[in-house]
DOGU-221498 format. One line per field, with one value per residue (C-alpha): residue number from 1; residue in three letters; y, z, x. Coordinates in steps of 0.2 Angstrom, whole numbers. Each point is the difference from the previous one (the first is absolute). Layout:
n c(NUM	...)
res c(ALA	...)
north c(Y	...)
up c(Z	...)
east c(X	...)
END
This chain:
n c(1	2	3	4	5	6	7	8	9	10	11	12	13	14	15	16	17	18	19	20	21	22	23	24	25	26	27	28	29	30	31	32	33	34	35	36	37	38	39	40	41	42	43	44	45	46	47	48	49	50	51	52	53	54	55	56	57	58	59	60	61	62	63	64	65	66	67	68	69	70	71	72	73	74	75	76	77	78	79	80	81	82	83	84	85	86	87	88	89	90	91	92	93	94	95	96	97	98	99	100	101	102	103	104	105	106	107	108	109	110	111	112	113	114	115	116	117	118	119	120	121	122	123	124	125	126	127	128	129	130	131	132	133	134	135	136	137	138	139	140	141	142	143	144	145	146	147	148	149	150	151	152	153	154	155	156	157	158	159	160	161	162	163	164	165	166	167	168	169	170	171	172	173	174	175	176	177	178	179	180	181	182	183	184	185	186	187	188	189	190	191	192	193	194	195	196	197	198	199	200	201	202	203	204	205	206	207	208	209	210	211	212	213	214	215	216	217	218	219	220	221	222	223	224	225	226	227	228	229	230	231	232	233	234	235	236	237	238	239	240	241	242	243	244	245	246	247	248	249	250	251	252	253	254	255	256	257	258	259	260	261	262	263	264	265	266	267	268	269	270	271	272	273	274	275	276	277	278	279	280	281	282	283	284	285	286	287	288	289	290	291	292	293	294	295	296	297	298	299	300	301	302	303	304	305	306	307	308	309	310	311	312	313	314	315	316	317	318	319	320	321	322	323	324	325	326	327	328	329	330	331	332	333	334	335	336	337	338	339	340	341	342	343	344	345	346	347	348	349	350	351	352	353	354	355	356	357	358	359	360	361	362	363	364	365	366	367	368	369	370	371	372	373	374	375	376	377	378	379	380	381	382	383	384	385	386	387	388	389	390	391)
res c(MET	PHE	VAL	THR	PHE	PHE	HIS	GLU	LEU	LYS	SER	ALA	GLY	VAL	PRO	VAL	SER	LEU	ARG	GLU	TYR	LEU	THR	LEU	MET	GLU	ALA	MET	ASP	ARG	ASP	LEU	ALA	SER	ARG	ARG	VAL	GLU	GLU	PHE	TYR	TYR	LEU	ALA	ARG	THR	ALA	LEU	VAL	LYS	ASP	GLU	ARG	ASN	LEU	ASP	LYS	PHE	ASP	ARG	VAL	PHE	GLY	HIS	VAL	PHE	LYS	GLY	LEU	ASP	TYR	VAL	ALA	ASP	GLY	VAL	GLU	ALA	GLU	ILE	PRO	GLU	GLU	TRP	LEU	LYS	LYS	LEU	ALA	GLU	LYS	TYR	LEU	THR	GLU	GLU	GLU	LYS	LYS	GLN	ILE	GLU	ALA	LEU	GLY	GLY	LEU	ASP	LYS	LEU	MET	GLU	THR	LEU	ARG	GLN	ARG	LEU	ALA	GLU	GLN	LYS	LYS	ARG	HIS	GLN	GLY	GLY	ASN	LYS	TRP	ILE	GLY	THR	ALA	GLY	THR	SER	PRO	PHE	GLY	ALA	TYR	GLY	TYR	ASN	PRO	GLU	GLY	VAL	ARG	ILE	GLY	GLN	ASP	GLY	ASN	ARG	ASN	PHE	ARG	ALA	VAL	LYS	VAL	TRP	ASP	LYS	ARG	GLU	PHE	LYS	ASP	LEU	ASP	ASP	GLU	VAL	GLU	LEU	GLY	THR	ARG	ASN	ILE	LYS	VAL	ALA	LEU	ARG	ARG	LEU	ARG	LYS	PHE	ALA	ARG	THR	GLY	ALA	PRO	ASP	GLU	LEU	ASP	LEU	ASP	GLY	THR	ILE	ARG	GLY	THR	ALA	HIS	LYS	GLY	TYR	LEU	ASP	ILE	MET	MET	ARG	PRO	GLU	ARG	HIS	ASN	ALA	VAL	LYS	VAL	LEU	LEU	PHE	PHE	ASP	ILE	GLY	GLY	SER	MET	ASP	TRP	HIS	ILE	LYS	ALA	THR	GLU	GLU	LEU	PHE	SER	ALA	THR	ARG	SER	GLU	PHE	LYS	HIS	MET	ALA	HIS	PHE	TYR	PHE	HIS	ASN	CYS	LEU	TYR	GLU	ARG	VAL	TRP	LYS	GLU	ASN	ARG	ARG	ARG	PHE	GLN	GLU	THR	THR	PRO	THR	PHE	ASP	VAL	LEU	HIS	THR	TYR	PRO	HIS	ASP	TYR	LYS	VAL	ILE	PHE	VAL	GLY	ASP	ALA	SER	MET	SER	PRO	TYR	GLU	ILE	ALA	ALA	PRO	GLY	GLY	SER	VAL	GLU	HIS	TYR	ASN	ASP	GLU	ALA	GLY	ALA	VAL	TRP	MET	GLU	ARG	ILE	THR	ARG	THR	TYR	PRO	ALA	ALA	VAL	TRP	LEU	ASN	PRO	VAL	PRO	GLU	GLN	GLU	TRP	GLY	TYR	THR	GLN	SER	ILE	GLN	MET	VAL	ARG	GLN	LEU	MET	GLY	ASN	ARG	MET	TYR	PRO	LEU	THR	LEU	ASP	GLY	LEU	ASP	ARG	ALA	MET	LYS	GLU	LEU	VAL	ARG)
north c(92	-13	-8	0	-8	-14	-3	0	-13	-11	2	-5	-16	4	-8	15	0	14	-4	2	17	6	-5	10	15	-2	0	16	8	-3	8	-15	4	17	8	-7	-9	-13	-4	-1	-12	-12	2	-4	-15	-7	2	-5	-14	-17	-10	6	-6	15	13	4	3	11	10	3	6	11	8	3	7	10	6	17	0	0	15	15	18	9	-9	-16	-3	-11	-11	-2	-2	8	-13	-13	8	1	-18	-5	11	-8	-17	1	15	-2	11	10	3	5	13	7	1	9	12	6	2	-17	-8	14	12	-11	-1	19	4	-11	10	16	-6	-6	17	9	-10	3	-9	-17	-1	-13	-2	10	-3	12	0	-14	-8	-14	-7	10	-2	10	-10	2	-6	-14	-9	8	-5	5	-11	4	8	1	-6	10	-4	-16	-16	-10	-1	3	0	-8	15	8	0	0	-13	-1	-11	-14	-16	-8	-17	-2	-18	-7	1	-16	-1	3	-14	-8	3	-12	11	2	-18	-3	11	-10	-16	4	-7	-17	-2	-13	1	-14	-3	-14	-5	3	11	14	16	7	-2	16	-4	-18	6	13	-13	-13	12	6	-18	-6	15	0	5	-14	3	-8	-2	-4	-4	15	3	-5	2	-18	2	-12	6	-10	11	-4	12	0	4	4	6	14	0	8	17	-2	-6	15	-2	-18	2	13	-12	-14	11	5	-17	-7	13	-2	-19	-12	-15	3	-10	5	-8	5	-5	7	6	-14	-13	-17	-16	8	16	6	11	7	6	-3	-18	-1	-15	-10	3	-1	-4	-11	10	-16	1	18	-5	-14	10	16	-2	6	15	9	16	-2	16	-1	15	1	9	-16	6	-15	-11	-8	-17	2	-1	-11	-14	-13	4	18	6	10	-8	-18	-13	0	-16	9	17	15	2	-18	6	16	-9	-12	15	9	-16	-3	18	8	17	5	16	5	18	7	14	4	14	-6	9	-9	-18	-1	1	-16	-17	-9	13	-4	-19	1	12	-13	-14	10	3	19	2	10	17	14	3	17	4	-1	-16	-8	7	-9	-16	0	2	-16	-10	3	-4)
up c(56	-8	17	4	-17	5	16	-7	-13	14	10	-15	-2	-14	3	-3	7	5	-14	-13	9	-2	-18	-3	9	-10	-16	6	4	-18	-6	-9	3	-9	14	-8	11	-13	-3	19	2	-13	7	18	-6	-9	15	14	-7	-3	-1	-12	13	10	-13	6	17	-7	-10	15	11	-13	-3	19	4	-16	-2	-8	-8	-17	3	-10	7	-13	-16	-8	-13	11	8	-15	-17	-13	-13	12	3	-19	-3	14	-7	-17	7	12	-4	-11	-15	10	14	-12	-7	18	2	-16	5	14	-12	0	12	-2	6	14	7	-2	8	15	2	0	13	12	0	1	13	18	9	0	-12	-1	-15	-16	-16	1	16	6	14	3	-5	-16	-19	-1	-8	15	18	8	3	-15	-18	-16	-15	1	15	13	17	14	18	-1	9	-11	-18	-4	-18	-6	-11	8	-10	15	13	12	13	-12	7	-15	8	11	-6	6	19	10	5	-17	-11	-12	-18	-11	0	19	2	-10	12	15	-8	-2	17	-6	-12	0	-16	-8	-17	-9	-19	-15	2	-11	10	0	16	0	16	-6	-17	8	12	-14	-12	13	5	-18	-8	-14	-1	8	-1	14	0	14	2	3	18	4	16	6	13	-4	5	1	0	6	-4	8	-14	0	13	11	-9	-15	9	0	-18	-5	14	-3	-19	4	12	-13	-14	11	6	-18	-6	15	3	-14	11	4	1	4	5	4	15	7	18	8	-7	-3	-9	-17	-8	-18	-13	-11	9	-15	1	19	1	-16	2	18	8	16	14	4	-18	4	16	-9	-15	7	12	18	-5	-9	9	2	-1	3	-6	7	12	11	3	0	12	14	-5	-17	9	15	-6	-13	-13	5	-18	-8	-17	3	13	7	9	10	8	-7	15	-3	-18	7	13	-14	-10	14	5	-18	-3	15	-9	-2	2	-2	-8	5	-10	15	10	15	13	-6	2	18	-5	-11	9	-16	-2	18	-4	-16	8	14	-12	-9	16	0	-17	-7	-7	-8	-18	1	-4	18	2	-15	6	17	-10	-10	15	7	-15	-1	18)
east c(-16	11	3	-19	-2	12	-9	-17	5	7	-16	-11	10	11	17	12	17	12	11	-14	-5	18	1	-16	8	16	-11	-9	17	5	-17	-5	-18	2	-11	-15	-13	-4	18	3	-14	7	18	-6	-10	15	11	-11	-12	7	-16	-14	-13	5	-3	-17	6	13	-12	-11	14	7	-17	-2	18	2	-18	-1	18	-8	-10	7	1	11	-6	-4	14	11	-14	-12	8	-12	5	-5	-17	-3	4	-12	-14	2	-1	-14	-11	-16	-3	-12	12	14	-12	-3	19	2	-14	11	15	8	12	13	-13	-6	18	2	-16	4	16	-9	-13	13	7	-16	-10	4	-14	-10	-14	-14	-12	0	9	15	11	10	-11	-11	-17	-1	3	16	14	11	-4	-8	-17	-8	-2	9	4	18	8	15	-4	6	-3	-11	3	-12	-6	-18	-2	16	4	15	16	12	-5	15	-9	-4	7	7	4	-15	-3	16	-3	2	-19	-8	-7	12	3	10	15	0	-2	16	9	-6	4	18	4	-5	15	14	10	9	8	-8	-1	11	15	-6	6	17	10	10	9	4	6	12	7	2	8	12	5	2	7	-13	-18	-10	-19	-10	-19	-12	-19	-11	-6	-18	-10	1	-14	-15	-17	-17	-15	-18	-13	-17	-13	-18	-13	6	17	-9	2	19	3	10	13	1	3	14	8	-1	7	15	5	-1	13	11	2	6	-6	-18	-16	-17	-17	-17	-11	-16	-1	11	12	-7	4	1	5	0	9	-15	-15	-11	4	1	-12	7	19	6	17	0	8	10	8	5	8	10	4	8	14	0	12	-14	-7	-18	-12	-18	-11	-18	-11	-2	-19	-11	-10	11	-8	9	17	-4	-12	-1	-14	2	4	-14	3	3	2	17	5	13	-1	9	11	7	6	7	10	7	5	9	9	6	5	8	1	-19	-10	-18	-3	-17	-8	-12	7	10	-10	-16	7	-6	-18	0	2	6	14	7	-1	10	12	3	2	13	10	-5	8	-14	4	-11	1	9	18	4	-9	8	17	-2	-6	16	11	-9	3	18	4)
END
């Protein structure tokens, strides 16, 4: 079974090595999981998963390979701690539901009754309110309803009331293909890091202090500047129109980048880049910044990231006067070419699913102007974009 687990993980795209597998086997040989399924789950996850983005894949494989190991035949003491059930009941049950449990005799009586029925019942049961089965109101079984129960033999969750739900995937929001969250974005942005020590020497240099003390024969305290991420980022956000559907993802990206990069500047544009950009959308017509000023203010070593759906009329990209808001003397394509010439490290993040890009002509045009450096706004897409920026 453990060998099958190892191969299933590799098939699912979890990068596990033979060394990690042997480490898990050594831990099992020393009985570190105490023969409990839940403890084995956390032990295996710690030994085999190196990147939190693979946690969801691990959960799916674990649930598939070890399906059924949490079902108890000889009693429930080891697999479902009664104290745990009591605390959950106090936290989640309404007063009315607590009264229903008390009518049965309380949680102590509930667990004792389960033991008795496991011993008494010899065949499958469906419906009703006593036996362990399906589609009934018994507190034990599956596909039924009871305000507080123990799920046995059910793949899914119908009423979200069961106390023991082994097949719940705790980390399902960390998969590579899901939409981004601020925390997940920070994980992906780690690739775009280049640390340097700048500023005042206010951090203890332990290695330097040891060397200096050993060399001079007396305590010689050495200080050094704090390490900072030296990467400089220039962000351009498409705002308004169809981008209103993607505000949440864009805000999360903005929040993550502001906390990750010390040197970061941002500007807004609408649909396509033209001769001016702005910092505040409420004053977008009164206080703008000429795009030429941006090109001459921020050096070429800045990493440029465009965020937009690139969904517009092709004339907004290809023709003078194509903008829907003002008359642009030069086509948007001209400004995009200036940006990519000035900043060699530039990418475009698109919140539209990648499989839909081929249906919109303007997306294809922008993608071509970016030298095919357009990536979807997912964890996998952001990861690929960061690899491109650090090349």
